[in-house]
C-alpha positions as CSV (number, residue, x, y, z in Angstrom):
1,M,0.0,0.0,0.0
2,D,1.4,3.4,-1.0
3,P,0.4,6.5,0.9
4,L,-1.0,9.4,-1.1
5,G,-0.2,13.0,-0.3
6,I,-3.1,13.4,2.1
7,N,-2.6,11.8,5.5
8,G,-4.9,8.9,6.0
9,T,-5.2,7.9,2.3
10,Y,-3.5,4.9,0.6
11,L,-3.5,3.3,-2.8
12,F,-3.1,-0.4,-3.3
13,T,-2.3,-2.1,-6.6
14,P,-2.8,-5.9,-6.4
15,R,-0.9,-8.5,-8.3
16,V,-3.3,-9.9,-10.8
17,H,-2.6,-13.5,-11.8
18,G,-4.1,-14.4,-15.2
19,D,-4.1,-17.3,-17.6
20,E,-6.4,-18.7,-20.3
21,R,-9.1,-19.4,-17.6
22,G,-9.3,-15.8,-16.4
23,S,-7.7,-14.0,-13.5
24,F,-7.4,-14.0,-9.8
25,Y,-6.2,-11.3,-7.3
26,E,-6.5,-10.4,-3.6
27,W,-8.2,-7.1,-3.5
28,F,-8.3,-6.8,0.3
29,R,-6.0,-8.0,3.0
30,S,-6.8,-7.0,6.6
31,D,-3.3,-7.6,7.8
32,A,-1.7,-5.5,5.1
33,L,-4.1,-2.6,5.7
34,Q,-3.6,-2.8,9.5
35,K,0.2,-2.8,9.1
36,Q,0.0,0.4,6.9
37,V,-2.8,2.3,8.6
38,G,-2.1,1.3,12.2
39,H,-5.4,-0.3,13.0
40,A,-7.8,-2.8,11.5
41,L,-10.8,-1.8,9.3
42,N,-13.9,-2.6,11.2
43,L,-16.1,-4.0,8.5
44,A,-19.6,-2.8,9.2
45,Q,-21.1,-2.4,5.7
46,A,-20.3,-3.2,2.1
47,N,-21.8,-1.1,-0.7
48,C,-22.0,-1.5,-4.4
49,S,-23.0,1.2,-6.9
50,T,-23.4,1.1,-10.7
51,S,-23.2,4.4,-12.5
52,S,-23.6,5.7,-16.1
53,K,-20.8,7.7,-17.6
54,G,-20.7,11.2,-16.1
55,V,-22.4,10.3,-12.8
56,L,-20.6,12.2,-10.1
57,R,-21.1,11.0,-6.5
58,G,-19.8,13.0,-3.6
59,I,-18.0,14.7,-2.0
60,H,-19.3,12.8,1.1
61,F,-18.0,12.4,4.7
62,A,-19.4,11.5,8.1
63,D,-19.0,13.1,11.6
64,V,-15.9,12.0,13.5
65,P,-16.1,10.2,15.8
66,P,-16.9,7.6,14.5
67,G,-16.6,8.8,10.9
68,Q,-16.6,6.2,8.1
69,A,-13.4,4.8,6.7
70,K,-13.8,3.3,3.2
71,Y,-11.9,0.7,1.1
72,I,-12.9,1.1,-2.5
73,T,-12.3,-0.6,-5.9
74,C,-14.0,-0.6,-9.3
75,L,-15.0,-4.0,-10.5
76,R,-16.3,-3.0,-14.0
77,G,-15.5,0.0,-16.1
78,A,-13.6,3.0,-14.7
79,V,-14.0,5.9,-12.3
80,L,-12.0,8.9,-11.4
81,D,-11.9,8.6,-7.6
82,V,-11.2,11.7,-5.6
83,V,-10.2,12.3,-1.9
84,V,-10.4,15.8,-0.4
85,D,-8.9,16.8,2.9
86,I,-11.8,18.6,4.6
87,R,-10.3,18.3,8.2
88,V,-10.0,21.8,9.6
89,G,-6.5,22.4,10.8
90,S,-4.9,19.8,8.6
91,P,-1.7,20.9,6.8
92,T,-3.3,19.8,3.5
93,F,-6.8,21.3,4.2
94,G,-8.6,21.9,0.9
95,R,-6.2,19.7,-1.1
96,W,-7.5,17.0,-3.3
97,E,-6.0,14.0,-5.1
98,A,-7.5,11.8,-7.8
99,V,-6.8,8.3,-8.9
100,R,-8.2,6.2,-11.6
101,L,-9.8,2.9,-10.4
102,D,-10.7,0.5,-13.1
103,D,-11.2,-3.2,-14.1
104,E,-7.7,-3.4,-15.6
105,T,-5.3,-2.3,-12.9
106,R,-7.7,-3.4,-10.1
107,R,-6.3,-0.7,-7.8
108,C,-8.0,-0.1,-4.5
109,L,-8.2,3.1,-2.4
110,Y,-8.3,3.4,1.4
111,I,-9.8,6.6,2.9
112,G,-9.6,7.3,6.6
113,E,-12.3,8.8,8.7
114,G,-13.0,12.5,8.2
115,I,-11.7,12.7,4.6
116,G,-14.1,13.7,1.8
117,H,-14.7,11.2,-1.0
118,G,-16.3,11.2,-4.4
119,F,-16.0,9.7,-7.8
120,M,-17.1,10.2,-11.4
121,A,-18.0,7.3,-13.7
122,L,-15.8,7.4,-16.8
123,T,-17.6,4.5,-18.5
124,D,-21.2,3.3,-18.6
125,D,-22.0,0.6,-16.0
126,A,-19.1,1.6,-13.8
127,T,-19.4,-0.7,-10.8
128,V,-17.8,0.4,-7.6
129,V,-17.7,-1.6,-4.4
130,Y,-16.6,-0.3,-1.0
131,L,-16.1,-1.7,2.4
132,C,-17.1,0.7,5.3
133,S,-16.0,0.9,8.9
134,E,-19.4,2.2,10.1
135,P,-22.9,1.7,8.8
136,Y,-24.7,4.5,7.0
137,A,-26.3,6.9,9.5
138,P,-28.2,9.7,7.8
139,G,-28.0,12.1,10.7
140,R,-24.2,12.2,10.6
141,E,-23.6,12.0,6.9
142,H,-22.7,15.2,5.0
143,G,-21.3,16.5,1.8
144,V,-19.5,19.4,0.1
145,H,-20.2,20.4,-3.5
146,P,-18.0,18.5,-5.9
147,L,-17.9,21.4,-8.4
148,D,-16.8,23.9,-5.7
149,P,-14.3,26.2,-7.5
150,E,-12.4,26.8,-4.3
151,I,-11.6,23.1,-4.1
152,G,-11.0,23.1,-7.9
153,I,-11.1,19.4,-8.6
154,E,-10.1,18.8,-12.2
155,W,-12.9,16.5,-13.3
156,P,-12.6,15.2,-16.9
157,A,-13.5,18.1,-19.3
158,D,-15.0,15.8,-21.9
159,V,-17.5,14.3,-19.5
160,E,-20.7,16.1,-18.5
161,P,-21.2,15.7,-14.7
162,L,-24.6,14.3,-13.5
163,L,-25.2,15.0,-9.8
164,S,-28.0,13.8,-7.5
165,P,-30.2,16.6,-6.2
166,K,-28.6,16.2,-2.7
167,D,-25.1,16.6,-4.1
168,A,-26.1,19.5,-6.3
169,Q,-27.4,21.3,-3.2
170,A,-24.4,20.6,-1.0
171,P,-22.6,23.6,0.5
172,T,-19.2,24.8,-0.7
173,L,-16.2,24.0,1.4
174,A,-16.2,27.6,2.8
175,E,-19.9,27.4,3.7
176,A,-19.4,24.0,5.4
177,R,-16.5,25.3,7.4
178,R,-18.4,28.5,8.4
179,T,-21.3,26.5,9.7
180,G,-19.1,24.0,11.7
181,L,-20.0,21.0,9.5
182,L,-16.4,19.9,8.8
183,P,-14.4,17.5,11.0
184,D,-11.5,18.8,13.1
185,Y,-8.0,17.5,12.1
186,Q,-6.8,17.0,15.7
187,S,-10.0,15.2,16.7
188,C,-9.5,12.9,13.7
189,L,-5.9,12.2,14.8
190,D,-7.0,11.5,18.3
191,Y,-9.7,9.1,17.0
192,Y,-7.2,7.3,14.7
193,A,-4.9,6.8,17.8
194,E,-7.9,5.3,19.7
195,L,-8.4,2.8,16.9
196,G,-4.8,1.6,17.1
C-alpha cells in the first residue's frame, strides 16, 4: 500500500494472476491494511453502486467520531476517484487527489475517517464496491459540493457531470467550514490513535 499526499489515504495495486481461464487477485488483506494504517478496518457495511458515464457521486463524509473509513475498488469500467482533505487544521486542508480505479489495474483506495470522498464514472455501467467501517447513518452524513471552484477538482473536461439533487445542493467548502460542519483534524488524529 502506498500513501497518497493526504494523511490517511492509501493506494493499493494488487498483483493480478491471469491465464487462459481468467484472472485472480486479492483485493483486500486486513493484515496488510492494518500494518500500513495502524489499525484494522472494522467491517460494518459493504456497498455497491453502478453508474452511467458522467455520474458524479460526492463529495461525502461523516461526523468524526466515529466517521466512516472506506476501502474502494472498481469491478467494472472505470471511475476517477477523488479524496479531499476537509479536516479543519490539517496541513493539507482543501487539497484533493485523484486516482483512476478500473477493471484493468484493479487498484484499491483506502480513505480514513474525516476525509471527503467522491468519484465520477468514466464509463457506462461503472461498478464500484466499497467496504465501510461504520454503517450509513443519515444524521451524521454530510457533503460538500464536488464542483466547488475553491476546491478546484479537475474532473474530466470531456464528460458532462450528472449530480444527484442532494449533491447539487451541498454547501461549498467555505460554507461547510463556516457552519461548523467539517471535521477537526486533531479530533481525527485522536480518533485514529484510539483505533490503534
